[in-house]
N, C-alpha and C positions, 0 to 999 in steps of 0.2 A: 604394734602386735604384742600381745601378752602371751607368754609361753604357758601360763596356767590354763589357758583355753586353747591348747594346741589343735590346729585344724590342718590335717594332712593336705587337703585340696589347696588351701591358701599357700602352704609352703611349696607344694609342687608347682603351682602357677608362678610363684616368685622365682623358683629355680629355673623355669623355662624363660621367663620374661627378663630376668636380671640376675644371672648367675653370680655376679660380683656382690650385689646386695644380699643375695641368699647366703653367701659365704661369710659376709660381715655379720649378719644377724646370727647365723649358726655359731660362729666363733664367740660372739657376745654371750649367747645363752649357755654355751659350754663353759666358758670362763666363769660366768656368774654361778652356775651350778657347782663347779669345782670349788670356787672361793667361799661358798656358803657352807661347805662341808668341813667336818673336822679332820678328815683324812686326805688333805689336799695333795700331799706328796704322792701317795699311791694312785690317786685319781689322775694327777698330771702324768705319771708314768704310763698309766693305762691309755690316756688320751694320746700320748706321744706314740705309743704302739699302734693304736687305731689309725692315727693320721699317716703313719709310715706305711702301714699295710694298704691304705687307700691310695697312696702315691705310687706304690710298687705295682698295684693292679693295673692292667692295661685297659680294662673295661669296667663298667659299672657292675656288671654281673659277676666278674671275678672278684671285685671288691666285696660285694655282698656275700659271695660264697665263703671267702676267707674270714670275714667278720662273723658270719653266722657260725662257722666252724670254731672260731675262737670262743664264742659265746657258749656253744654246746660243750666244748672241752671244759670250760670253767664250771658250767652247771653240773656236769657229770662228776668232776672232782669234788665239788661242794656236796653233792648228794652222797658220794661214796664216803666222804669224811663224816657226814651226819649219820649215816647208817652204821659205820664201823669206825668210831673215833679212835680205837686203840689198835687198829690194824696197820696203820702207817708205820713202816720201819723207821727207827731212829737212825739218822745218818751220823756216821762217825767220821771225824776228820783224821787224815793221816798226818801224823806229826813228823816233821822233817828236822833232823838234828843238824845244827850248824856248828862248825868248828870255830872256836874263838881264835882270832889272830892276835898274837901278842907282839 
């Protein structure tokens, strides 16, 4: 199966007939996509977050709703940043003074 010619029906049939094989292939293509990218750390962190949200969801629909919400939140933040690049407040760190023990 070549991911370049993704066929939803083929993947759906595989998920029904062999869930284990589906997960093996899904993980393979996710890993391949991440490793072929220059920003592997960020993508691994995002995939970790996605995987954990999927595990926490009790049903497929809850998983879908959570991941869809994550996607829209990210899209809206991106859109807002593109429309108003200077509107984001600069966060300042609070500096804590430590006393030196002699």
